[in-house]
Each structure stands twice: as structure tokens, then as C-alpha cells.
ROVO-157845 format. One record per atom (N, C-alpha, C, O): x, y, z; residue in three letters. Coordinates in pm, whole numbers, plus 50000, padded with zeros to 5 digits. Example, Ala and Ser with C-alpha at 12.3 -4.5 7.8 and 13.67 -1.06 7.14 Angstrom:
2
513194943150780ALA/512304955050780ALA/513204967050780ALA/514244966850846ALA/512854977550708SER/513674989450714SER/512905000350787SER/513415011450804SER/
% end
This chain:
68
500834988150000MET/500005000050000MET/500885012550000MET/502045012150039MET/500295023349956ASP/500995036149956ASP/501255040050101ASP/500315041550179ASP/502515041850136GLU/502865044850274GLU/502345058450320GLU/502305061050440GLU/501935067050229SER/501445080150268SER/499975079750307SER/499425089850352SER/499345068450291LYS/497925067150325LYS/497755057350440LYS/498505047650452LYS/496775060050524ASP/496465050750632ASP/495745038650575ASP/494925039950484ASP/496045027150629LEU/495365014950587LEU/494075013550665LEU/494045014950787LEU/493015010850593THR/491765007750660THR/491824993050700THR/492624985550646THR/490984988950795PRO/490974974750831PRO/490714965650710PRO/491304954950699PRO/489844969950620LYS/489544961950501LYS/490754960950409LYS/491084950150361LYS/491434972150383SER/492584971850294SER/493744964150357SER/494514957550287SER/493884964950487LEU/494914957250556LEU/494624942350544LEU/495544934350523LEU/493364938450557GLU/492974924450541GLU/493244919750399GLU/493734908650379GLU/492924927950299GLU/493184924450159GLU/494674922650134GLU/495084913150067GLU/495484931650187LEU/496934930750170LEU/497474918150237LEU/498334911250181LEU/496984915050356GLU/497444903150426GLU/497084890450350GLU/497914881350337GLU/495864889650298MET/495444877950220MET/496264876850092MET/496674865850054MET/496514888050025TRP/497314888249902TRP/498734883449931TRP/499274875349856TRP/499344888550039ALA/500724884750073ALA/500804869850107ALA/501764863150068ALA/499824864650177CYS/499814850250208CYS/499704842050080CYS/500384831950065CYS/498844846349989ALA/498684839249862ALA/499964840149780ALA/500344830349715ALA/500634851549782TRP/501914853049713TRP/502944843349768TRP/503664836949692TRP/503014842249900TYR/503964833249965TYR/503694818749927TYR/504614811349893TYR/502434814749933ILE/502054801049896ILE/502394798249750ILE/502924787549718ILE/502104807649662GLU/502434806049520GLU/503944805149500GLU/504414797049420GLU/504694813149572SER/506154813049560SER/506724799549602SER/507664794549540SER/506174793849707ILE/506614780549752ILE/506184770049651ILE/506984761549612ILE/504924770449609SER/504394760549515SER/505164760349383SER/505364749749324SER/505594771949339ALA/506344772949213ALA/507804769049230ALA/508544768249132ALA/508224766549353GLY/509604762549378GLY/510584774149381GLY/511794772049374GLY/510074786449391PHE/510944798049395PHE/511654799449530PHE/512804803749536PHE/510954795649637VAL/511494796949772VAL/511094784849855VAL/510214777149816VAL/511744783249969GLY/511384772950064GLY/510504778750173GLY/510264790850178GLY/510024770250260THR/509104774650365THR/509744783950467THR/509044790950540THR/511054784050474SER/511724792750571SER/512094806350510SER/512764814450575SER/511664808950387TYR/512004821550319TYR/511424833550393TYR/510284833250440TYR/512224843850403TYR/511794856450463TYR/512264867650370TYR/513474869250350TYR/511334875450312PRO/511734885550214PRO/512524896950278PRO/512254901050391PRO/513514902050203ASN/514284913550251ASN/513524926450217ASN/512464926050154ASN/514064937550258THR/513404950550240THR/513154953750093THR/512104958950057THR/514124950650008MET/513974953249865MET/512794945149807MET/512024950349727MET/512664932749847THR/511574924249798THR/510234929449849THR/509264929649774THR/510174933649974VAL/508934939150028VAL/508524951549951VAL/507344953349921VAL/509474960149918ASP/509174972149839ASP/508644968349701ASP/507694974349651ASP/509274958349640ARG/508834953649510ARG/507414948049518ARG/506584950549431ARG/507144940349624LEU/505814934549642LEU/504754945349662LEU/503634944149612LEU/505114955649734ARG/504184966749754ARG/503794972649618ARG/502624975649595ARG/504764974249530GLY/504484979349396GLY/503604969949315GLY/502694974449245GLY/503874956849324TYR/503064947149252TYR/501614947349303TYR/500674946649224TYR/501454948249434PHE/500104948749493PHE/499384961249445PHE/498224960549402PHE/500064972749453ASN/499444985349411ASN/499124985549262ASN/498174992149219ASN/499924978149183ALA/499684977549038ALA/498554967949002ALA/498104967648887ALA/498094960149099GLY/496974951249074GLY/497354937349026GLY/496504929948977GLY/498644933549040LEU/499044920049001LEU/498424909849095LEU/498244912549214LEU/498114898349042SER/497644887449126SER/498834882049204SER/499984884549166SER/498594874849313PRO/499704868949386PRO/500594859949298PRO/501814860149311PRO/499984852249209ALA/500754843549118ALA/501594851849023ALA/502764848749001ALA/501014862348966GLU/501774871048876GLU/502934877648950GLU/504034878948897GLU/502684881749074ALA/503714888349153ALA/504844878649189ALA/506014882549189ALA/504504866149219ALA/505544856149250ALA/506454854149130ALA/507674853749144ALA/505864852949014HIS/506674850948893HIS/507474863448858HIS/508624862448817HIS/506874875148874ALA/507594887548846ALA/508734889648946ALA/509804894548910ALA/508504885949069CYS/509494887949173CYS/510724879149154CYS/511854883449178CYS/510504866849110PHE/511594857249105PHE/512064853548966PHE/513054846348953PHE/511414858148862ARG/511884854748727ARG/513284860448710ARG/513594871348758ARG/514094853148643GLY/515474857448625GLY/516364853748742GLY/517584853048727GLY/515774851548858VAL/516544847248975VAL/516664832148974VAL/517684826549015VAL/515604825648925HIS/515574810848920HIS/515404806148778HIS/515354794048753HIS/
% end
């Protein structure tokens, strides 16, 4: 989410569900293991993907393509 705006409870719930789905997709696709913890750069990238409207699956592939 845009850091300059306050998160509503609904938008926070949507972001949390999206991030969980992204994590599950990333594991399912073999990009990361279950102990993966994203660094600050990855979190910033994910924020942009979420704000751009990418699905969790699209974001997982965009985040890790070229890395794997």
C-alpha cells in the first residue's frame, strides 16, 4: 500500500490475504522454501506489485523470474 495513506481494516485484510497467497504461490512454484523471509527490497517490490493490481501468482513470477 501507499505508505502516505492510512490502511483501513479492510485494505489491511486484503493486503494480508494477498501476501499470504503470494507466499504460497512462491513456495508452490519452487521459487522459495518454507523458511523464506523477504528482505526490504523484495517487500518494496511486492508493495508495487500489489498497488499495480498484480495477482499473487503474477507477483511471484515477476518477483523471482530471472533469479531462478
